[in-house]
N, C-alpha and C positions, 0 to 999 in steps of 0.2 A: 414267720415260718409256716409253711403249709401243714395243716393238721393231718395226722396220720391215723387212720382207723382201718381195721380189717374190713374186707367186703367179699361177700359171697351171697348166693341167693337161696339155697336150700341145704340143710345140714347134710354133710357127708357126700351125698350123691352129686350135688351140683359143684361142690368144691373139687371133687375128684375128676369130674368130667367137664371142667371149665372150657377147655379148648374144643370140646365136641359140640358145644351148644350152637356154634355158628354154622354147623354143617347141615342141619336139618332144615328142610324147607319145601317149597312147593314148585321147584323148578322141574320142567319136563326132563331136563338132562339128568337129574338125580331123583328118579321116582322112588317112592317109599317101598321098602321091602315089605311084602305082605306078611302079616302075622297069622298064626293058626286060629282056628275057630275058638279053641280053648283060651288062647291068650287074649282074645278080644271079649271073652265072656265076662259078664258082670259078676264080681266076687262080693262086693259090698256096695251099699248105697249110702252116701253121706249127704244129709240135708237135701235129698232129692236128686243129687248128682250120682250117676252110675259110674262106678270105678272099675276099669278093666283089670283083669287078672294080671296082665303083663306089667302094669304100673305098680300094683300091689307087690308083685314078685320082685321087682327091681328094688323097691325100698326094703323089702324083707331081707333079701340077700345082702344088701349093703350093710345093714346092721348085724345080721347073723354072722357074717364073715369075720367080725371082730370078736366073736365069743370063743370061749374055750371049746375045743372039739370034744372034750370029755363029757360035756353036758348032754343030757337026753333031749330028744326032740321036744318033749313037753316042756322042759325047762327053758329051752331056747325060745319056744313059742311064747311063753309067759313073759320072758324078758324083752323080747323084740316087739311084741304087738303094740305096746303103748307108743313106742317111737314111730312105728309104721303108721298108726292112726294119726299121730301128730303131723307127720310129713304129708300124708294124704289130705288131711284137713286144711293144712296151710295152702296147698295147691287150689283146692276148691273154695277156700275163703277168698282168695284173690279173684277167682272167677265170679264169686257171688258179689263182691264189691264192684266188679266191672259192670254187672247188671245194674247195680244201684246207681252208678255214676255214668251210665250210658256209653261204656266202652265195649266194643265187640272184639273178642280175642281171635275171631275167625274172619275179620274184615279184610278187604283188599289192602288196606294200609299195613296190617300185620303181615299179610302174604308178601307184600313188597319188601318189608324188612327181612323176611326170611330169605327171599331170593338174593338180596344184596349180600347177606351174610354167607350164603353158599359160596359165592365167587371168592370172597375174602378167605373163607376156610380152605378152599382148594389152592388158591394162588398165594395166600398169605396177605397179611394186612392188619389193620387195627380195628377193634370193636370196643366201643366204650372205654377208650384209653388202655385197652389190653391188647398186646401184640399176639397175633395168631400166626404160627408158622405154616399151618396147613398140612394135610396128610398126603396130598398129591394124587389120591385116587379114592373113589367111592368105596372100593373094596377095603382099603385100609381103614376108612371111617367105620365101616360095619364091624370090622375086627375089634376096633377100639371100643365100640358100643358093647360088644359081647363081654369084654373084660369088666365092664361096669354093670353087668347083669341086665342089660337093656336091649329091647327090640328097637328097631327103627321107629316104629309107630309110637311106642311109649315115650321115646325121647322127644319126638316132635310135640307130644302133648306137654312135656316138661318145658320145652322151649317156648311154647305158646304161653305157658304160665309165667315164664321169666319176662317175656316181652310185655305181657299184660301188667305185671307189677311195675315195670319201667313206665308204662303209660299212666298208671295210677299215680305213681310218684311224681311224674311231670305235672299231672292235673292238680294234685292236692298239696304238694310240698314245695313247689317252686314259687316263691313269693310273687314273682311277676305274673304267674299264670294261675295261681291257686284260686279256686272258687270258694275257699273257706273264708268266712268273715271273722275278723278279729281287730282289736284296737291295740295301740301302744300300751294301754293300761293292762290289757290281757297279757302282753309280753312281760311287763314289769311284774305282774302278780305271779306268773309262771317262774320267772327268774328268782323271785324272793321265796318261793315255796320250796319245800323239801324235795319236790319232784325234780328239781334242777340242782346240780352240785358242780362246783368248780374243781377241776382236776388238773394237776400237772402230770403229764404222761411222758415217760422215758421208754424208748424202744430201741432194740438192737437186732439187726438182721445178721444173726450169727453165722449162717452158712456162707453169706457173702464174704465174711472175713476169715473163713477157713476153720471155723470151730465146729465141733460136735455139740449137741445139746448139753451133755454133761460137762464138757470142758468150758463151754460158755457160761454155764451156771456158776461153776466153782472158781474159774479164773477171771471172770469179768463181772457178771451180774451181782454175785454175792459181795464182791469187793466194792462195787459201786454202792450197793445198799448200805454197807458199813460206813462208807465215806459220807453218803447223804445224811445218814442219821447223826453224824457229827458236824454237819453243816448248819450254820445259824442264819445265813442270808441267801437270798435268791441267787446272787452272783456266785457264791460258793457251790450251790447246787448245779448251776449251769457249767461251772468249771469242771465239776466231777463228771457230769454227763458227757462233756466233750472228751474227757480223758479216757473214759471207759466205753461209752456207747457211740462216740464219734458223731453225736447229733445233739442239738439243744432240746431240752424238754419243751413240750407244747402245752400252753394253758388252754384247756378245753372245757366248755360247759357240757355236761352230759345229763341224760335222764335214763331211767330204766327202759324206756321205750324209744331210745335214740335210733335203734336199728331193730330189724326183726330178730326173733329169738336165736336164730342160727348164726347171726353175724356178731361174733365177739361177745356173746352173752357172758362169758366168764369174766371179761373185763368190766362189763357193766355191773355184774353182781359184786365184784371186788370193790369197785368204786363206791357202791352204796353200803359197803360194810365198814368203811373207814370213818373214823372221827377226824375232825379238823386237826391238821398237823401230823397225821399218821401215814406211814408208808404201807403199801400193800405187800403181800407175798409175791414171789416171782410168778408170773403168768406166762405160759408158752402158748403160742398160737400159730397154726399153719394156714397160710392163705395163698392165693394164686400169685401174689406179688413177692412172697418170701416166707421164711420161717423166722419168727420173732420171739424175743423175750421182752416182756413188759414189766415196768414198775410204775405204780401209780402213787400220787401224793395228793391228799385232799387239802385244799387251801380254803381260807375263809372268803366268802363272796364280798365284793366291794361294789358300791354304787358306780364307781369309775369303771369297773369291769363291764357293767351293763352298757354304759355309753360306748366303751371301746369295742365291745364284742356284740353290739346290737344285731348286726347282720347274722352272725353265727347263732345267736340266741333265737332270732326269728326263724332261721332254718330248723333249729332244734325243736322249737315249739310246734312247727308244722309236721315234722317227722314224728314227734311224740304223739300228736293227735292221730295221725294216720296209723301208726303201728299199734296204738291202743285199740283203735277200731278194728284193725285186722286181727289182732290177738283175740279180741272179744268174739269176732265172727268165727275164728278157728275153734275156740272153746265151745261156742254154740253148736257148731257142726259136729263136734266130737260127741255131743249128747244126742245126735240124730242119726245114728248108724244102725242100719239093718243088715243082716247077714244072710247070704244065699246058701244053698246046698253045697255049692262049690267051696265056699269058705269052710264049712264043716268037714268036707272031704280033705282039704289041705291041712286043716288043724290036726287031723289024726294020722296023716301020712306025709312023710318028708317030701318037701317040694324039690323038684328036679329042674335044673337049668342046664341047657344043652352043653354049654362050654365049661361047666363046673366039674 
């Protein structure tokens, strides 16, 4: 069975604007809408990278919009800023690793990808196995951007980040292409270490079957969990999964760095909180492919699993190495932040977004 894991590229903002990402590019037919001088002004510098106010503002509003309106501006600022700095640091950590590995996010190759995706976005089509219906007009695209607190220019920057990460992943995590040196002994040691755990994963796309989140929890997921806890064999667990979740569980090796922090981190955290033979709590996750409830079950690793799942373990090993490095760079950049006068001004005066 094909393994099922959530996928997105940046917390909140990229999940919410998945279908926008293919619209931004360098085509003469869809020229970038110009930003104001203030929107282009540097608000902070992260590890030598100048961050424009419009990007900062987009991340800020994305997180601030989820807070209680009764909070004061100072309270909101204090709650939101760690998330904003994390998002910004992730973008520029990717650009920093591009510099290290010789990838140019502003190359002709990247521009070509952008142009190809513009046509797909307007006319419809598939991008990275995700279907895009298209907005039909550039004006509709700009309206959709505004709903995500984005300028055209800021989103083009986010798109370049997304493509840059795709290029890094291709260079460093695809076994046939990877420049990373490793041996089968390295893979075996990784598999045997506590950094790698074997998980049975049960997932249910509750919206697809006409459930609300609450009804899916009470009428399906909780009943499945009870039945699983009374199961003594793998066959019984599979029968229960088919009865309630309509899909067989997948046996999947995971690590805490299997994916970037924003991609299903709640699942990874849950997987690493389990003892062998223990089931997780119900975990809900909203992705571009559906709305899911997950249950995880930690199994004991066997040597036969390494042989049977060697290809998946190799892929996991390379992703683990990459995302460990990316996370380390992100943490490094968060310690190298300098603040401008514009930052101090916005800290003490509520930020305005035209469409808000």
